[in-house]
C-alpha positions as CSV (number, residue, x, y, z in Angstrom):
1,M,-11.5,-15.6,-7.7
2,T,-8.9,-15.1,-5.5
3,N,-6.4,-17.5,-5.1
4,V,-4.5,-18.1,-2.4
5,D,-0.6,-19.3,-2.3
6,E,1.0,-20.7,0.7
7,T,4.4,-19.2,1.0
8,P,6.1,-17.6,4.3
9,H,4.4,-14.6,3.1
10,R,0.6,-15.5,2.1
11,H,-0.1,-13.9,-1.2
12,V,-3.2,-13.5,-2.4
13,V,-4.0,-12.3,-6.4
14,V,-7.0,-10.4,-7.1
15,P,-8.7,-9.3,-9.9
16,G,-8.6,-5.6,-10.7
17,T,-8.3,-3.2,-14.1
18,A,-6.1,-1.2,-15.3
19,V,-7.8,2.2,-15.9
20,L,-6.6,5.5,-18.4
21,F,-8.9,8.0,-19.1
22,G,-9.9,7.9,-22.7
23,Y,-8.9,4.2,-23.2
24,E,-10.8,0.9,-22.5
25,P,-9.7,-0.7,-19.0
26,T,-7.6,-3.8,-19.2
27,P,-7.5,-6.7,-16.8
28,V,-5.1,-7.0,-14.2
29,D,-3.8,-9.3,-11.6
30,L,-2.5,-7.8,-8.5
31,H,-0.5,-10.0,-6.0
32,L,-1.2,-8.9,-2.5
33,V,0.3,-9.6,1.4
34,P,-2.7,-9.8,3.6
35,R,-1.5,-8.0,6.6
36,P,-2.8,-9.4,10.2
37,T,-4.2,-6.9,12.7
38,R,-1.0,-8.6,14.9
39,W,1.7,-6.9,12.5
40,R,-0.7,-3.7,11.5
41,V,-0.4,-2.8,15.6
42,G,3.1,-4.4,16.4
43,G,4.5,-2.1,13.5
44,A,2.2,0.9,15.1
45,V,3.6,0.1,18.5
46,R,7.2,0.4,17.4
47,I,6.3,3.7,15.5
48,G,4.8,5.4,18.4
49,A,7.9,4.2,20.4
50,V,10.4,5.4,18.2
51,A,8.8,8.7,18.2
52,G,8.2,8.7,21.8
53,V,11.9,8.8,22.1
54,L,12.6,11.1,19.5
55,T,10.1,14.1,20.9
56,P,12.5,15.1,23.7
57,L,15.3,14.7,22.0
58,A,14.1,16.9,18.9
59,A,12.6,19.2,21.5
60,V,16.3,20.1,22.9
61,V,16.7,22.1,19.5
62,P,16.2,25.2,19.1
63,P,13.2,26.3,18.4
64,H,12.0,23.5,20.7
65,A,8.3,23.1,20.3
66,P,8.2,23.0,16.2
67,W,10.7,19.9,16.2
68,A,9.2,17.9,19.0
69,L,5.3,19.0,17.5
70,G,7.0,17.9,13.9
71,V,8.2,14.6,15.5
72,L,4.8,13.5,17.1
73,G,2.9,14.6,14.0
74,T,5.3,12.3,11.7
75,G,4.9,9.7,14.2
76,A,1.1,10.2,14.3
77,I,0.4,10.1,10.5
78,L,3.0,6.7,10.3
79,V,1.2,5.4,12.9
80,H,-2.2,5.9,11.2
81,R,-0.8,4.8,7.8
82,R,0.5,1.6,9.6
83,L,-2.7,0.6,11.2
84,N,-4.8,1.1,7.9
85,E,-2.4,-1.2,5.8
86,R,-4.6,-4.1,5.1
87,F,-3.1,-5.2,2.1
88,T,0.4,-4.5,0.8
89,V,1.2,-4.6,-3.3
90,S,4.2,-6.9,-4.0
91,S,3.6,-7.0,-7.3
92,A,1.4,-6.6,-10.2
93,D,0.6,-8.9,-13.9
94,G,-1.3,-6.7,-17.0
95,A,-0.7,-4.4,-19.8
96,C,-1.2,-0.8,-20.4
97,P,-4.6,0.4,-21.4
98,K,-2.9,3.0,-24.0
99,C,0.2,0.7,-25.7
100,G,-0.7,-2.8,-24.4
101,G,3.0,-2.8,-23.0
102,R,3.8,-4.3,-19.4
103,L,2.6,-2.4,-16.4
104,S,4.8,-1.9,-13.2
105,A,2.6,-1.1,-10.2
106,G,5.0,0.4,-7.2
107,G,4.7,-1.6,-3.9
108,G,3.8,-0.4,-0.7
109,R,-0.3,-0.4,0.8
110,L,-3.0,-0.5,-1.5
111,R,-4.6,2.4,-2.2
112,R,-8.0,2.9,-4.4
113,P,-6.9,3.5,-7.3
114,H,-3.6,2.3,-7.0
115,P,-0.9,4.0,-9.1
116,A,0.8,2.0,-11.4
117,S,3.0,3.2,-15.0
118,C,3.6,1.5,-18.2
119,E,7.3,0.5,-18.8
120,S,7.0,1.0,-22.7
121,C,4.9,4.5,-23.0
122,H,5.3,6.1,-19.3
123,N,1.6,6.5,-18.6
124,E,0.2,7.0,-15.5
125,F,-3.0,5.4,-14.4
126,G,-4.8,3.5,-11.6
127,I,-5.6,-0.2,-11.1
128,E,-8.7,-0.6,-9.1
129,V,-9.4,-4.0,-7.6
130,A,-12.5,-5.8,-8.6
131,P,-15.6,-4.7,-6.2
132,G,-15.8,-7.3,-3.4
133,A,-12.3,-9.1,-4.7
134,I,-10.7,-8.5,-0.9
135,D,-14.0,-8.5,1.2
136,E,-13.8,-12.2,1.2
137,I,-10.0,-12.4,2.5
138,S,-9.4,-13.5,6.0
139,L,-6.3,-11.4,7.4
140,D,-6.1,-12.8,10.7
141,A,-5.8,-16.5,9.0
């Protein structure tokens, strides 16, 4: 079941599993921050504006076109990533599927599977969110 913590940044705890090929999956609690549409669009507009300002400045440096296209392409990729960041991972609680040690999940946008590593054996593995666990969460609440 999903638990909601009413703090300045609303955190949601969703169940998942740590999966490493050849080992039994272990249960994990992912702590997520839902990102409302306003946050995603606002960030995308800011990134687009910065890219729009930097493009003419980059075009001054020879060779002109590659720098300008590079800035525009980078801006487009960052805008796309911000618009698709529905949830941000703040932390994860669980055990490594191989050794049972404490796991460490990097922050950033939720990916499927989300990359994680063990602090004891240093194995890299993925955390899969339970099916339907995040579908019921309202982003704009």
